[in-house]
N, C-alpha and C positions, 0 to 999 in steps of 0.2 A: 623296599618299603619304608616308612616315612620317617621323616626328619624329623630332628629335636634339636634343640641348643642350650648349653646349660651357660647363665650370666653370675658374674661375681657383681656384689654394689661397689666396685672400684669399678668396673665398668668392660671387664677383660670378657672375652665369648670367645667358647665353645662349639665348635658347629659335632651332631653325631647322627646317630640313628635311633629313632625312635623305638625303647622296650620297653614292653610292660603296660600297665594300663595308657591310655591318651590323658591331656590335662596339662596345668603347672602345678607345680607343685615350690612351696617354699621352705627353707632350714638354713641351718647353720652350714657351711660345706667343711667338710671334717674326711681326713685322709686315715685308713688301716691298714697297715703293711702286713697283714696275714698272708699267707700263702695259703688255707684253705680256712673251713670253719665258715664263710660265708654264709650259711643258715643258721649259725650262732647268730653271729651278727645281723641280719634282717632281722630277728625276732627280740635280742637282747631289747629288752624297756632304756635301757642306759644312752640308746638311741635318739629316743624321739625327739622331734622337733630338728632333727640333723638329716643334711646330705648326708651319702658318706661314699666316698671317692674309693675302689681298692686300687692297691698297687701291683697287685699281682696281674698279669697280663691278661691271662683266660681265668673266667670267673663263674661254675658254672658246670664243669667239668662231669661232673659227678649227680648232679640231679640237685632235687629238692625231697627230702623223704618225712616220714613220720615220728620220727627220731631225735633227732638232731636240733628239737626247738625248743628257746626258754620261753615262750611264755603263745599265749593261744593264740596272737596273730604278729603279720610283719611288723616291726613298730617306725622301721626308718620314715622320713617323709621319702626318701626320694633314694635311688641305687645308679652307682656310676661305673664302670670299668672299662679298659680296654675293648675288651670282649666278650659278651656272653654269647656262649655257643649256643644253636638251635637245637641240639641232638646232646645228650649225655650217657653216661657208659659206668653203670655203677648197678648191682642187681638191685642193692636196696633202693635206688631210684624210683621215683616215683611221678616225678615228672619236669621240665626244664624251668631254670629259672624263668627265661620269659614267660609263663603263662602260669608262674608261682605271683608274680610280681600284677598282673593281669588281676587275677583272684584276688590278692590282696590288698587291689588299687590303688597301687603305688606304680607313680611314673618315674621311668627308669632311663638310660642313654648310655650307648656305646659308642665306637668306632670314631672315637676323637682322640686327642693327642694327651691321656691323662698321665704320664709322665709329666710333660707341659706345665699342668695343672698342678698338681702335687708339689711340684719344683717351687711353682709361684705363691701357695698355700704356704709352705716353709719358710719360704721369704718373706711372704706381707703379712702370715699370720689368719687364721681359718676367719674367714666371714661372711655374711647373709649371702645368701645367692639362690635361683632358681633353678628345674628345667621345665624345660615348656616342651612339648609337642603343639602346639598352636598358635608357635612366634618365629616368623622366619629372620633374616637375618636387616641391617640396616634398621630404618624409624623403628619396626618391630622391636628389634634389641635392645632401642635406647629405652625406650618404653617402659619394657620388660625392667630393665635396671631401676629405672625409678621408684617401680611397684615393689622392688627388693631395698630399696631404697627406707622404703616406708611400714616395711615388718618388723615387728619387735626384736631386740639381739636376745643371746644366749644373758648374757648377764643380768639379772634381774628374773628371769623367770623362774617361777616354782612350778616346773612341768611334776616335781616326786607328789602334789598333792592328788595329781588327777592320773596317774601311770598306771598304780597300784589296785587291788582291789579291793571293793566297797564292803566286802564284809568278813568277816573272820573266816579262815574254815580249817582244818586238820589235817595232815600230812602222814601218812600213817607210816610204821616200819616196818622193812621189808622181813616178810614171811623168817622167822626163827631170831631175829635179832632182838635181845634182849635190851628193853629199855634203862638206859644209866642215869634219863631227868628227863624233865619235862622243858621244854625254853620258847619263849614269845619272840616271834620273826617280826618285826615290823616293817613292813613292802612298803619300800620308796620307786620299787619298779624292779622287783626280785626276781634273781634268774631259778628257773627250776633246779639247776643241776646242785644249786648251794645245799636248797632243801634234800636232795638225792644227798650229798656227803654229811649233809646233818644226821640223818634217819639211817646210814647207813653204820653211824657211830654210837646208836641208843640213843638220840637224843631227840623226842618228839618232837617234832614243830609244830604251835599252833602260828599262823599268820594274821598281820592284822593288819587296818588300815594304815595310813604314813598318820592319821589326822586323829591317831588313837593317845588317849594322854597316859601318862605315868601314874595314873592314880589307878584307873582302870587295870592296868596288867601287874602293878604291884598286889594290888586289891586277888590274884588271883593265883598268889603264891608261887612263881614259876622259880625255874633252879638256876635258868638264864636265860641273858636278853641278847639277842643278834641283830643286828642293823642293817640292813642292807644297802645295794646298790642302788643309782637311778640316776635321774636326768637331773639336769637346769644349773642354776647356782645355788649352794647352797644356803649362800646368805641371805637367798630371798626366803630362808624358812627360818625364822624366829622362835614362832611355835611349836614348831619342831626339837629343835637346843632345846628350848627349857624345858621340855618333857624329857632327853637324853639325861639332861645335868640332873635330872631328879632321878634317873635311873639308876646315872653314877653313883648318888648320894647315896643309894637304900644300900651300897654293899655287896649287893648280887653282881655274880660275872658276867661281861658287857662284850660282848667281838663286833667289830664292825667292819665293815668293805667296802671303799670305794668312797659313795657319797657317804657311809655309816663314819670313816676313819674323819671325813670330814665335818661330818654335824657334832662326833663328840670331841674333834679339835675344837670346833668352835663353844661350844657344853665346857670346857676344862679352860678357858679364857683367850684362845688364839684366835687367829683371823685366818683367813684361804683369799685368794685369790688368781686369776685366770691366765693358763698356760697361753703362751702365744698361738700354736699350734695342738698341744695335748699328745696326749698318749695311748693309742690306739693298734694295737696287732699284738702279735704272741711270742714274741723276738726280742722285749724287751729288759735290758739286765738291771737284778737287783742285788744289791750285798746286803747278806746282814752282819749289821754292825755287835752282834754277840758273841758269832759265832766264825765271824768270815767267809762264810761261807757264801758264793755268788750264785743263784736260783737265774734261770730263765723263766719268764712272769708273762703271762698274759694281761692287757688293760686298756679302759677304755675308759678314761674321762679327759676333763677339759679345765681341770679347779681343782686346786692343789693347796693345801694347809702350811703355812708359814714357818717353820721348822722352828726360828729366831722369835716366832711369837708365844712357843708354849710355855708353859708355866716351869716352875724347876723341878714340880714334882713330878714331870713327864720326863720320858728317856726313847730319844730318838733311837729306834733300835733297824729299819732300812731305808738305806736311800737310792736312788736311783743315777747306775754311772753312768746314764747316758746326759743327764744334767742335774746331777746331785740333789736334788729336789728329793721332798720327804714322803716315803712310800710304807712308815710304821712309825709305831710309836706306840709305849705301854707305862702305864700309869704307878708309883713307886708303892705307893700305898692303898691301893683298891683293884681288885681283881677285875684288870680293861686293859684290854688292848686292840688292837687295829693296825687295817695294813690299806694304804690305797690299790694296791693291783688285786690279782682274782686269782687266789690257793683255788677255787674250784675247776679251773682250769678247762673250760667251757666256750673257746675251743683252748686247745694252746699246752707247754708241756703241764707235769705234773709236778713240778719241783719240790712246792711248797703246798702239799696239801696234807702238809703234819700240822699246821694251823690249825683245823680243826680239829686234831687231838688234842693237841692245847687246852682250846674251850672243855672238851671233854673232861679234863684233868682240872680243870678250874669248877666244873661244872659238879665236879663226884668228888669233891673236899670238900664238896658247902659252905663254899665260902660267903659269907654274906647273909646265911641264914643261924 
């Protein structure tokens, strides 16, 4: 097997085995603490522009299949773990993870000290990096570090404008499911399971590009608006924030997840900031301040809404028990709410899927019409 190297912008270098497509890839190096769910991670559009390090020791044990995908392609810029097995054991598996990375044109690396890498990122914070199968150690690696430092940072990246659909499309309800309302889903990088969760509850989604104006949406008389997850910096999307503000002012129910929450926070007059190393994985505890219950949640974000920046009309509803950051809020005088984590649980626990039921209740009450 050929070798590969992972370098960070601070000069730290890790050598390992090349897995996946040959070449050199650049991105923000982040880590995910999930024990499984790697196929959902690979295909999650929110990981666009990022090199993902899995903290689990063995990643790929059950192979890749045709069902556990969140978009039409692998989205990560690069993939890294202690070990990617060359064989898999699952009746659902179609191919090993290495072959999938090759087909997706994604550069990967294993057989490196992933534990040391993650500890370094927790201490220093996530940073730009590269994986290369074309670079040896020494002077070549030093030259690659310089190339890394020339790459754009995630702060200021408007990736949500390029990762989603370019044309509107519909998503059908399951057979026998009665329609309870029509909702417009704005695609900043939407995961397929979100659409499945909406449709399973009778909310028929029509998906729109991220740059769609509020005027276009409001003209069609939808019963609700959903703001999706997505990659990049919310502050780099002022046009999207302006359109979200108009949707809020319409009085029609609005539900945001992840980047959707961040855009809502900005539209309401709040601010966002970049986290040191973000929240990525399927085991993050979140407390519901209204009920006192704690849910274990799936998360994938590097930015957060500053809770103390939100106006008095906004109530903080959820907090992260690891670091106290904002994980959810609702607007007092509008049918508008959002969460930072992923209640569609793909991958992850199902503790919070009742949030979709809350959205259904708002739509069925016909608030805003």
